[in-house]
C-alpha distance (Angstrom), angle and dihedral (degrees) to the residues before:
residue distance angle dihedral
M1 . . .
N2 3.84 . .
S3 3.75 122.3 .
F4 3.68 94.4 -103.0
Y5 3.76 96.0 58.0
K6 3.79 89.8 42.4
N7 3.88 93.3 53.0
A8 3.83 88.8 47.1
L9 3.75 92.3 51.7
Y10 3.93 91.4 48.3
A11 3.77 88.4 48.6
F12 3.80 92.0 50.2
V13 3.84 93.4 48.2
L14 3.80 90.9 48.3
L15 3.74 92.3 50.5
A16 3.77 92.2 52.0
L17 3.83 90.8 49.9
L18 3.73 91.6 50.8
L19 3.71 94.5 48.2
Q20 3.82 91.9 47.4
G21 3.80 90.0 52.1
A22 3.78 93.5 48.7
C23 3.80 92.5 53.2
A24 3.70 92.8 47.2
K25 3.72 88.8 56.1
I26 3.84 95.7 52.1
P27 3.91 109.8 60.9
L28 3.72 118.5 -152.1
K29 3.91 112.5 -127.1
D30 3.78 119.6 -136.0
L31 3.80 116.1 -108.8
P32 3.88 112.8 -110.1
T33 3.79 115.8 -94.7
T34 3.79 96.7 -164.7
S35 3.79 134.2 68.3
T36 3.76 143.1 169.4
A37 3.81 138.2 -114.7
S38 3.80 139.8 -177.8
L39 3.85 136.2 -141.2
H40 3.67 130.8 -137.9
T41 3.82 117.5 -167.4
D42 3.74 117.1 -155.8
W43 3.79 114.1 -155.6
T44 3.83 99.3 176.1
L45 3.76 98.8 116.1
R46 3.82 102.4 70.3
G47 3.83 132.6 112.2
T48 3.68 122.4 -88.6
G49 3.84 114.2 -85.5
I50 3.80 91.0 17.2
D51 3.78 110.6 125.3
I52 3.90 127.6 -139.8
P53 3.85 106.1 -101.4
A54 3.85 113.5 -98.4
E55 3.81 88.8 -123.6
Y56 3.82 139.9 -1.2
S57 3.82 138.2 -167.5
V58 3.73 129.3 -120.2
D59 3.87 120.8 -159.4
I60 3.82 112.9 -153.5
D61 3.73 131.3 157.2
G62 3.83 96.4 -12.5
R63 3.87 93.9 -48.5
T64 3.71 133.0 98.8
L65 3.82 119.2 -138.8
T66 3.82 126.8 -166.5
F67 3.87 119.5 -144.9
K68 3.77 135.1 176.7
E69 3.85 102.8 -174.7
S70 3.77 127.7 65.1
E71 3.79 93.0 -122.6
N72 3.86 119.9 57.5
D73 3.62 140.5 153.3
L74 3.80 117.5 -117.9
P75 3.75 123.0 -135.6
E76 3.90 120.4 -85.5
L77 3.80 108.8 -95.4
E78 3.71 142.2 172.0
T79 3.72 112.6 -82.6
G80 3.69 115.7 -87.5
T81 3.90 140.6 80.9
Y82 3.83 119.2 -63.4
P83 3.77 129.3 -168.0
I84 3.85 115.3 -126.5
V85 3.95 128.2 -156.1
I86 3.83 116.7 -168.1
Y87 3.72 126.4 -172.3
N88 3.84 142.9 143.5
T89 3.85 135.3 -131.7
A90 3.82 112.2 -97.7
E91 3.80 130.0 -175.5
H92 3.75 115.3 -99.5
I93 3.86 92.9 10.6
T94 3.73 123.2 103.5
L95 3.84 122.6 -159.6
Q96 3.83 120.6 -150.0
G97 3.70 119.4 164.9
S98 3.88 106.5 -39.2
N99 3.90 92.2 -27.5
A100 3.69 125.5 105.1
T101 3.83 113.1 -165.1
V102 3.73 129.0 -170.1
S103 3.77 115.0 -145.5
T104 3.82 119.6 -104.6
K105 3.78 137.2 -167.4
D106 3.84 124.5 -162.0
G107 3.85 90.5 -18.7
S108 3.85 93.4 -48.4
V109 3.86 119.7 118.6
E110 3.80 117.9 -135.8
P111 3.77 103.1 -94.2
L112 3.77 98.6 -146.2
P113 3.67 114.1 35.1
G114 3.81 122.6 167.2
W115 3.85 123.6 -93.1
L116 3.76 112.2 -81.6
F117 3.83 121.9 -163.8
T118 3.80 126.7 -175.7
A119 3.73 142.0 172.5
V120 3.82 135.3 -173.3
T121 3.74 120.8 -162.0
E122 3.87 141.4 127.0
V123 3.75 135.3 -117.5
S124 3.89 129.4 -150.8
Y125 3.88 123.1 -136.8
E126 3.78 113.7 -156.1
I127 3.74 134.1 175.1
F128 3.85 113.2 -98.7
E129 3.79 92.7 0.2
K130 3.76 129.4 89.6
H131 3.74 114.6 -152.1
T132 3.86 125.3 -156.1
V133 3.78 116.4 -154.3
T134 3.76 120.9 -161.6
A135 3.79 118.4 -148.0
A136 3.81 119.4 -159.2
M137 3.80 104.1 -145.0
E138 3.82 113.8 -138.4
Q139 3.79 123.1 -148.7
Q140 3.82 104.6 -131.4
V141 3.80 97.4 -174.4
R142 3.79 118.9 73.1
L143 3.73 129.9 -161.3
L144 3.80 118.7 -127.8
E145 3.77 118.6 -168.5
M146 3.76 126.2 -169.3
E147 3.74 125.9 -165.0
L148 3.80 124.0 -179.3
T149 3.80 122.6 -172.5
I150 3.74 115.3 -150.9
T151 3.67 105.3 -133.9
E152 3.93 98.1 165.1
G153 3.72 128.6 37.3
N154 3.81 135.4 24.1
P155 3.87 110.4 -56.3
E156 3.84 90.2 -167.3
R157 3.75 91.6 64.6
I158 3.84 94.2 58.9
T159 3.80 109.8 103.3
R160 3.76 100.6 171.7
V161 3.69 145.0 0.9
E162 3.87 123.7 -151.6
A163 3.75 115.7 -164.0
Q164 3.76 139.7 -178.0
L165 3.83 129.6 -173.9
T166 3.80 117.7 -171.3
G167 3.72 134.3 -158.5
I168 3.79 96.3 60.4
A169 3.84 126.5 158.5
N170 3.80 121.7 -144.2
N171 3.74 101.4 176.3
L172 3.86 131.5 68.4
D173 3.73 125.1 -177.9
I174 3.78 99.2 -145.1
R175 3.85 93.9 -156.7
T176 3.84 98.8 48.9
R177 3.76 98.0 23.4
T178 3.74 90.2 -130.9
L179 3.93 115.1 157.2
S180 3.73 123.6 -151.5
G181 3.90 143.1 172.8
D182 3.72 134.6 155.9
H183 3.83 114.3 -130.5
L184 3.79 93.1 -40.1
N185 3.67 131.4 162.4
V186 3.81 139.5 -175.5
Q187 3.80 126.7 -140.7
P188 3.76 113.2 -140.6
A189 3.83 114.1 -150.3
F190 3.81 104.5 -133.6
T191 3.82 121.1 -160.8
R192 3.76 128.1 -173.0
T193 3.75 125.3 -128.7
G194 3.95 110.8 175.2
D195 3.74 105.7 -52.0
K196 3.81 95.9 -16.2
L197 3.76 128.8 95.6
R198 3.81 109.0 -162.7
A199 3.80 133.5 -176.4
N200 3.79 133.2 163.3
V201 3.94 130.9 -167.4
R202 3.77 132.8 178.0
L203 3.71 114.6 -135.0
I204 3.86 133.0 -171.1
G205 3.87 87.1 -149.9
I206 3.84 147.0 -57.0
T207 3.75 132.8 -104.3
G208 3.77 131.9 -164.5
T209 3.79 116.6 -13.7
Q210 3.72 126.5 -17.0
H211 3.81 123.0 -141.1
L212 3.81 127.6 179.6
S213 3.77 122.7 -157.5
L214 3.73 129.1 179.2
R215 3.75 136.7 -156.9
I216 3.80 113.4 -161.9
L217 3.77 121.7 -162.9
F218 3.79 124.0 -164.0
S219 3.75 136.3 -160.7
D220 3.78 94.5 -112.9
G221 3.79 92.6 59.1
R222 3.73 98.6 -98.3
E223 3.79 124.1 126.7
M224 3.70 133.5 -167.6
H225 3.90 135.7 -160.4
T226 3.75 127.9 -155.6
G227 3.79 97.3 -159.4
A228 3.86 120.6 -134.0
I229 3.81 110.9 -38.9
D230 3.86 114.3 -159.4
L231 3.89 107.7 -130.1
S232 3.84 96.2 164.1
E233 3.87 95.3 109.3
L234 3.80 91.2 50.7
L235 3.71 92.5 48.9
K236 3.87 98.8 40.9
G237 3.81 96.4 117.1
F238 3.75 94.6 38.9
N239 3.86 95.6 115.0
S240 3.81 96.1 62.3
D241 3.84 132.0 62.8
K242 3.76 90.6 20.8
H243 3.77 92.3 174.0
L244 3.83 85.1 75.0
G245 3.72 113.4 73.8
T246 3.74 126.8 -135.7
K247 3.79 122.4 -132.8
L248 3.86 120.0 -172.1
T249 3.85 116.9 -164.0
A250 3.81 129.9 -173.7
D251 3.69 145.6 146.5
I252 3.90 120.9 -100.6
H253 3.63 122.9 -156.9
T254 3.86 119.4 -153.8
P255 3.78 108.8 175.8
I256 3.78 115.9 -154.8
E257 3.83 94.4 -137.7
T258 3.80 114.7 105.7
G259 3.87 115.0 -106.3
M260 3.70 96.3 23.5
T261 3.79 121.7 126.7
A262 3.78 128.8 -133.5
S263 3.85 121.4 -109.9
I264 3.70 135.1 -169.0
S265 3.79 126.2 -152.8
G266 3.78 142.9 165.9
W267 3.74 98.4 49.0
K268 3.87 115.8 -168.4
N269 3.77 131.8 -179.6
V270 3.78 113.8 -143.5
E271 3.82 120.2 -174.4
T272 3.69 112.9 -136.5
S273 3.81 138.2 -176.3
G274 3.81 91.2 -89.8
G275 3.78 98.8 -130.4
T276 3.88 131.0 104.5
A277 3.69 111.3 -13.8
W278 3.81 122.6 -126.0
């Protein structure tokens, strides 16, 4: 080997040794594996007069967080995508897992539970980028108003009205939005003002068919029954857009003759703002 090639080989070996030493002296840091994200809750779709809950819960990565503001930072987590379930505490509604259940007694659902809101979404955690996820909160309890105008009979003689509406749900799976209830009813509390009989209930939803029956008691000792009135067609869209209330109106006939039955006619469904009733 001539001196030129020998010197070139020595130089190459020396350069390699120098580079190896330099690399050994500059350690490479590991890339981060965790990141952060934030949550924005949008409470726009709620009935008129219904307040945003004072606080609400957020389930993420096996932990439950409690927030009071609409903008909040989520905990630092490993990179990836995480499901989020959001809900608030509402009177007469218990939450266990993903199930929200309205209390019942003797097959009758609580007629005036609190206002429940939920949302199900997901958030991505990425290195060097903070994502904000917006959750549109859904109102899960809907207002149902009923107003009956007494067009026949003497309203002043009515002392009490007992009512039952069947086909009522009392359970909601928050994740799947599935409603369920087994042979349940709700008992609207009708009150009379002049020639109007009014009642309102708040329902998490309906199942099957809905039938309304009334028992009307009079000051002279008489009582009248309406029989079961099918309201299923009037309420067929009740389980969606729950921030919009539903008001059913009709005329009720209560003849003064003994032995007559009460009847209801002229049913109408009027969409309302879904907040506090009359």
